[in-house]
C-alpha positions in Angstrom: 114.9 -170.9 -72.7 115.6 -167.3 -73.7 114.2 -164.3 -71.8 113.2 -161.3 -73.8 114.4 -158.1 -72.1 112.3 -155.1 -73.4 113.8 -151.8 -72.2 116.2 -149.0 -72.8 119.8 -149.1 -74.0 121.7 -146.0 -73.0 125.1 -144.4 -72.4 125.7 -142.8 -69.0 128.2 -140.0 -68.9 129.1 -139.3 -65.3 131.1 -136.3 -64.2 132.3 -135.1 -60.8 132.5 -131.4 -60.0 135.3 -130.9 -57.3 133.3 -128.2 -55.5 129.8 -127.4 -54.4 127.0 -126.2 -56.7 125.7 -123.9 -54.1 129.0 -121.8 -54.3 128.2 -120.9 -57.9 124.4 -120.7 -58.0 123.1 -117.3 -56.8 119.7 -117.6 -55.3 118.6 -114.1 -56.3 119.6 -114.9 -59.9 118.0 -118.3 -60.3 115.6 -116.9 -63.0 118.7 -115.8 -65.0 120.9 -118.8 -64.5 124.0 -119.0 -66.7 126.8 -121.1 -65.2 129.4 -123.6 -66.3 130.7 -126.4 -64.1 134.2 -127.6 -65.1 134.4 -131.3 -64.5 137.9 -132.7 -64.6 136.7 -136.2 -63.8 134.5 -138.1 -66.3 133.6 -141.6 -67.2 131.3 -143.1 -69.7 129.3 -146.2 -68.8 127.2 -148.6 -70.7 123.7 -148.5 -69.3 120.0 -148.6 -69.9 117.6 -151.0 -68.2 117.6 -153.7 -71.0 121.4 -153.6 -71.2 121.9 -153.8 -67.4 119.4 -156.6 -66.9 120.8 -158.6 -69.8 124.3 -158.2 -68.5 123.5 -159.6 -65.0 121.3 -162.3 -66.4 124.1 -163.5 -68.7 126.5 -163.6 -65.7 124.1 -165.9 -63.9 124.0 -168.3 -66.9 120.7 -167.1 -68.3 119.8 -166.5 -72.0 118.9 -162.8 -72.2 117.7 -161.4 -75.5 117.5 -157.6 -75.3 115.0 -155.7 -77.4 115.6 -152.0 -77.8 116.1 -149.2 -80.3 119.5 -147.4 -80.5 121.2 -144.7 -82.5 124.0 -144.2 -84.9 126.6 -144.0 -82.1 125.9 -147.6 -80.8 128.8 -149.4 -82.4 131.0 -149.8 -79.3 128.1 -150.9 -77.2 127.0 -153.5 -79.8 130.5 -154.8 -79.9 130.5 -155.2 -76.1 127.2 -157.1 -76.2 128.7 -159.5 -78.7 131.8 -159.9 -76.7 129.7 -160.9 -73.7 127.7 -163.4 -75.7 124.5 -161.3 -75.6 122.4 -161.5 -78.8 121.8 -158.2 -80.5 119.5 -159.1 -83.4 116.6 -157.2 -81.7 118.7 -154.1 -80.9 117.6 -152.0 -83.8 119.5 -149.0 -85.0 117.7 -145.8 -86.0 120.4 -144.1 -88.2 119.0 -140.6 -87.9 119.1 -140.5 -84.0 121.5 -140.9 -81.2 121.3 -143.6 -78.5 119.6 -142.5 -75.3 122.0 -140.7 -73.1 122.1 -139.6 -69.5 124.5 -136.8 -68.4 125.0 -136.7 -64.6 127.2 -134.2 -62.7 127.7 -134.8 -59.0 129.3 -132.2 -56.6 131.1 -132.8 -53.3 127.8 -132.8 -51.4 126.5 -135.6 -53.6 124.0 -133.2 -55.2 123.3 -134.1 -58.8 122.3 -132.2 -62.0 121.1 -134.6 -64.6 120.2 -134.2 -68.3 118.6 -137.0 -70.2 118.2 -137.3 -74.0 115.8 -140.1 -75.0 117.0 -140.2 -78.6 116.3 -143.5 -80.3 114.5 -144.9 -77.2 111.4 -143.0 -78.3 111.2 -145.3 -81.3 111.2 -148.6 -79.3 107.6 -149.3 -80.3 109.0 -150.2 -83.7 110.1 -153.5 -82.2 107.5 -156.3 -81.9 107.6 -159.0 -79.2 106.4 -161.5 -81.9 109.6 -161.0 -83.8 111.6 -162.9 -81.1 111.2 -166.7 -81.4 111.2 -169.3 -78.7 110.8 -166.9 -75.8 110.0 -168.5 -72.4 109.4 -165.2 -70.5 110.1 -161.6 -70.6 110.2 -158.2 -68.9 108.8 -154.8 -69.8 111.3 -152.4 -68.2 111.5 -148.6 -68.5 111.7 -147.6 -72.2 109.7 -145.4 -74.5 106.2 -144.9 -73.2 104.4 -146.2 -76.3 106.8 -149.2 -76.4 106.0 -150.3 -72.8 102.3 -150.3 -73.5 102.7 -152.1 -76.8 105.1 -154.7 -75.4 102.8 -155.4 -72.5 99.9 -156.0 -74.9 102.1 -158.2 -77.1 103.3 -160.4 -74.3 99.7 -160.9 -73.1 98.3 -161.6 -76.6 101.0 -164.2 -77.2 100.5 -165.8 -73.8 104.1 -165.3 -72.8 104.5 -164.7 -69.0 106.2 -161.3 -68.3 107.3 -159.0 -65.6 106.0 -155.4 -65.6 108.6 -153.0 -64.3 107.3 -149.4 -64.7 110.2 -147.9 -62.8 110.9 -144.2 -63.2 108.3 -144.1 -66.1 105.4 -144.5 -63.7 104.3 -140.8 -63.9 103.9 -141.2 -67.7 101.0 -143.5 -67.5 97.3 -142.9 -66.6 95.4 -144.8 -64.0 93.6 -146.9 -66.7 96.9 -147.7 -68.5 98.5 -148.9 -65.3 95.5 -151.0 -64.4 95.6 -152.6 -67.9 99.3 -153.3 -67.6 98.9 -154.9 -64.2 96.0 -157.0 -65.5 98.2 -158.2 -68.5 101.3 -158.9 -66.4 102.3 -162.1 -64.8 104.5 -160.5 -62.2 105.1 -156.9 -61.2 108.2 -155.3 -59.6 109.0 -151.9 -58.3 110.9 -150.2 -55.5 109.2 -148.9 -52.3 108.8 -145.3 -53.5 107.3 -146.5 -56.8 104.9 -148.7 -55.0 103.6 -145.7 -53.1 103.2 -143.8 -56.3 101.5 -146.8 -58.0 99.0 -146.9 -55.1 98.3 -143.2 -55.4 97.7 -143.3 -59.2 95.7 -146.6 -59.4 93.9 -146.1 -56.0 94.8 -149.8 -55.3 96.5 -151.2 -52.2 99.5 -153.5 -52.6 97.3 -156.4 -51.6 94.9 -155.4 -54.4 97.8 -155.3 -56.9 99.2 -158.6 -55.7 95.8 -160.3 -56.1 95.9 -159.5 -59.8 99.4 -161.0 -60.6 101.2 -164.1 -59.7 103.6 -162.1 -57.6 104.3 -158.5 -56.6 107.9 -157.7 -55.7 108.7 -154.5 -53.8 112.4 -153.7 -53.2 113.3 -151.8 -50.1 117.0 -150.9 -50.4 119.1 -152.0 -47.5 116.0 -153.5 -45.8 115.8 -156.2 -48.5 112.6 -156.9 -50.4 109.1 -158.0 -49.9 107.3 -160.5 -52.2 103.5 -160.9 -52.2 102.7 -164.3 -53.8 100.1 -166.9 -53.4 98.4 -165.0 -50.6 101.6 -165.0 -48.6 104.0 -162.1 -47.6 107.6 -163.2 -48.0 110.3 -161.0 -46.6 113.7 -161.3 -48.3 116.8 -160.0 -46.4 119.4 -157.9 -48.1 122.6 -159.7 -48.9 125.7 -158.7 -47.0 127.8 -156.1 -48.8 131.6 -155.9 -48.5 131.8 -152.2 -49.5 129.0 -150.1 -51.0 130.6 -148.3 -54.0 127.8 -147.3 -56.4 124.1 -148.2 -56.1 123.3 -147.2 -59.7 121.8 -150.2 -61.6 121.3 -152.3 -58.5 117.6 -152.6 -59.2 118.3 -153.9 -62.7 120.7 -156.5 -61.3 118.0 -157.5 -58.8 115.5 -158.0 -61.6 118.0 -160.2 -63.5 118.1 -162.5 -60.4 114.3 -162.7 -60.3 114.1 -163.6 -64.0 116.8 -166.2 -63.6 115.0 -167.8 -60.6 111.7 -167.8 -62.5 113.2 -169.5 -65.5 114.8 -172.1 -63.2 111.5 -172.8 -61.5 112.8 -171.9 -58.0 110.6 -170.8 -55.2 110.3 -167.1 -54.2 112.5 -167.5 -51.1 115.4 -168.7 -53.3 114.7 -166.4 -56.3 114.5 -163.4 -54.0 117.7 -164.2 -52.3 119.5 -164.8 -55.6 118.2 -161.4 -56.8 119.4 -159.7 -53.6 122.9 -161.2 -54.0 123.2 -160.1 -57.6 122.3 -156.6 -56.5 125.0 -156.8 -53.8 127.7 -157.8 -56.3 126.6 -154.8 -58.4 126.6 -152.2 -55.6 130.3 -153.2 -54.9 131.5 -151.9 -58.3 131.3 -148.6 -60.1 129.0 -148.5 -63.1 126.1 -150.7 -64.0 127.8 -153.4 -66.0 131.3 -153.8 -64.4 130.6 -156.4 -61.7 131.7 -160.0 -62.2 131.4 -163.3 -60.4 131.8 -167.0 -61.1 129.2 -169.7 -60.2 131.5 -170.8 -57.3 131.9 -167.3 -56.0 128.2 -166.7 -56.2 127.3 -169.9 -54.3 129.9 -169.1 -51.6 128.6 -165.6 -51.1 125.0 -167.0 -51.0 125.9 -169.2 -48.1 127.8 -166.5 -46.3 124.9 -164.0 -46.7 122.0 -166.2 -45.9 123.4 -169.0 -43.7 122.6 -172.0 -45.9 123.7 -173.5 -49.2 122.0 -172.6 -52.4 120.3 -175.8 -53.6 119.1 -175.8 -57.1 
């Protein structure tokens, strides 16, 4: 059954400055900053949480249906969705706006200057969960603030199980809004830093949050992940990585693995390890949607990483 992926679709423009920012930013002139960094190296990647999750879920054999709003510049991205067999009927174009875009410049010290234009993402509340038919489950991933609140309400009202993933948008929500989304959600996922921020805003402990959902999943980077489910604490190890190239989008790949496991009815021990391995494949390639694997490759890596065969 299809999984509805509510979240952003974006272009990521990534540039590399072959020097150090600090050599050109004068501390005593910071209030009068006017500097240009010439970046001979540039690449443009397809991104956004909905696009990234849908891509990895499709690789696994799932049926993702992304729901997002995009702009007048989306044609190439839409063609790519179609080429990958990902439905685009709920990716709605807003002709007067541009697709959300992130511009990142990195220097030789791995310092970053980032500019983000939300564009059409701010209109994502125009989409309605009820417009998607035969949905078995879904996720509310980072998107326009109003859309995230609305989609959570819609999933709950329709009785469709969904995962709440506030991500980098956590600071946009009030305590009451987060408490409501947690109450509506079936599962909740966040990284370790976000879990600390969630506890600070809601004044709940992780055990408190876990008691209100079927499962709370907290990712911990190279230390794996931790799943609070059914009164148990399940530690999931990180999958082995051949060469760490780019961590960007690893969290979205992980979420795709969780959603696939849930749709397959697997236990959390299996779903968590599948999610970990999808993240490992992603971190080994540059960009958020350039990793590839076959079913046989995935199963072989699963056994190599975790010491037993993946039985499904």
